[in-house]
C-alpha positions as CSV (number, residue, x, y, z in Angstrom):
1,M,0.4,-0.1,-0.2
2,A,2.5,2.3,1.0
3,R,4.4,1.6,-2.2
4,R,1.3,2.5,-4.0
5,K,1.1,5.4,-2.6
6,R,4.5,6.3,-3.4
7,L,4.1,5.8,-7.0
8,D,1.2,7.6,-7.1
9,G,2.7,10.6,-5.7
10,R,5.4,10.3,-8.2
11,R,3.3,9.8,-11.1
12,Q,1.3,12.9,-9.7
13,I,5.0,15.0,-9.7
14,L,5.7,13.9,-13.0
15,L,2.3,14.8,-14.5
16,D,2.4,18.1,-13.0
17,S,5.5,18.5,-14.4
18,W,4.7,17.9,-17.6
19,N,1.7,20.2,-17.5
20,L,4.1,22.6,-16.2
21,F,6.4,22.2,-19.2
22,A,3.8,21.9,-21.6
23,Q,2.5,25.5,-20.3
24,Y,5.8,26.9,-20.7
25,M,6.5,25.5,-24.1
26,A,2.9,26.8,-25.2
27,M,3.9,30.2,-24.0
28,S,7.0,30.5,-25.6
29,Y,5.3,32.0,-28.6
30,M,3.6,34.4,-27.0
31,D,4.6,37.5,-25.9
32,S,7.3,37.5,-23.5
33,G,5.2,39.7,-20.9
34,I,2.5,36.8,-20.7
35,L,5.1,34.4,-20.6
36,D,6.5,36.3,-17.4
37,R,3.4,36.7,-16.2
38,E,2.2,32.8,-16.7
39,L,5.9,31.6,-14.9
40,K,5.2,33.9,-12.2
41,K,1.5,32.6,-11.1
42,G,2.4,29.1,-11.6
43,S,5.9,29.5,-9.2
44,A,4.1,32.3,-6.6
45,E,3.0,29.0,-4.3
46,L,5.9,27.6,-3.8
47,L,7.7,31.1,-3.2
48,I,5.8,32.3,-0.7
49,L,5.2,28.8,1.4
50,S,9.1,28.7,1.0
51,L,9.3,32.0,2.4
52,V,7.0,31.3,5.7
53,E,8.5,28.1,6.2
54,A,11.5,29.6,8.7
55,R,9.0,31.7,10.3
56,P,5.9,34.3,10.0
57,R,6.2,37.0,7.5
58,H,3.9,39.8,6.8
59,G,2.6,40.6,3.0
60,Y,4.8,43.5,2.7
61,E,8.0,41.3,3.8
62,I,7.5,38.5,1.7
63,S,6.6,40.9,-1.8
64,K,10.5,42.5,-0.5
65,L,12.1,39.3,-0.1
66,I,10.9,37.9,-3.2
67,E,11.8,40.9,-4.8
68,Q,15.4,41.1,-3.1
69,R,16.2,37.5,-3.4
70,S,15.4,37.3,-7.2
71,D,17.6,40.2,-8.0
72,G,14.2,42.5,-8.8
73,A,13.4,39.9,-11.4
74,V,10.6,39.0,-9.6
75,R,8.1,41.3,-8.4
76,F,4.7,41.1,-7.1
77,H,2.3,43.8,-6.4
78,V,0.0,44.1,-3.3
79,A,-3.4,43.8,-5.7
80,S,-2.4,40.0,-6.9
81,L,0.0,38.9,-3.3
82,Y,-2.5,39.4,-1.2
83,P,-5.6,37.5,-2.8
84,L,-3.1,34.8,-3.4
85,L,-2.1,34.8,0.6
86,Y,-6.0,34.7,1.3
87,R,-6.2,31.8,-1.0
88,L,-3.2,29.9,0.3
89,E,-4.9,30.5,4.0
90,K,-8.4,29.4,3.0
91,R,-6.4,26.2,1.7
92,A,-5.5,25.7,5.3
93,W,-1.6,25.7,3.5
94,I,-0.7,29.3,5.9
95,Q,-2.5,30.2,8.9
96,G,-2.7,34.3,9.3
97,R,-2.7,36.5,12.8
98,W,-2.8,39.9,13.4
99,V,-0.3,41.8,15.3
100,E,-0.5,45.1,16.8
101,K,2.4,46.9,17.7
102,A,3.0,50.5,19.5
103,G,3.5,52.8,17.0
104,Q,3.4,50.5,13.6
105,R,0.2,49.8,11.9
106,R,-1.4,46.4,12.4
107,R,0.1,43.5,10.1
108,R,-1.3,40.0,9.7
109,Y,1.6,37.1,9.7
110,Y,1.4,34.2,8.0
111,R,3.2,30.9,9.1
112,L,3.4,27.3,7.2
113,T,0.6,24.8,8.6
114,A,1.5,20.9,8.8
115,E,-0.5,20.5,5.3
116,G,1.1,23.6,4.1
117,R,4.7,21.8,4.6
118,K,3.5,18.8,2.8
119,V,2.2,20.4,0.0
120,L,5.8,22.7,0.2
121,A,7.5,19.3,0.1
122,S,5.5,18.2,-2.8
123,Q,6.0,21.6,-5.0
124,R,9.4,21.6,-4.1
125,R,10.0,18.3,-5.6
126,G,7.9,18.9,-8.4
127,W,10.3,22.3,-9.2
128,Q,13.1,20.2,-9.3
129,V,12.0,17.6,-11.7
130,F,10.3,20.2,-13.7
131,S,13.8,22.6,-13.8
132,A,16.2,19.5,-14.1
133,A,14.1,18.5,-17.3
134,I,14.4,21.6,-18.8
135,N,17.9,21.8,-17.9
136,R,18.3,18.7,-20.1
137,I,16.2,19.7,-23.2
138,A,18.0,23.2,-23.4
139,G,21.5,22.2,-22.4
140,V,21.9,24.0,-19.3
141,E,24.2,22.8,-16.6
142,H,24.7,24.2,-13.0
143,A,27.9,25.7,-12.5
């Protein structure tokens, strides 16, 4: 039974990776702005879950960390980031908590839940499979 679940999990990762690859290839013939948006949309959950894994963070901090760690290549505007945070919270992958500090505005801090950890692990595996496949096809080697 455990072997079957593991195989089903691997199949799902491969299927998810193939779907991402197919989307990427389909988008490659379109305007690069559309491609950038689609790639960002496909990786947004992974980025956010990864950043709240270590410790709780508020939305503005998450946005700035993504921009900083990507050297400005990836940016999330408030209009797209907060609805995504609310969706992740609704799925119970993250949990938000309002915090008030003297002299500061009230902020909602998000932390990863147990379910979110499982999803993050799965998304990381899927990303590794997908990026390795793209690297093999494109002839990209790691330095």
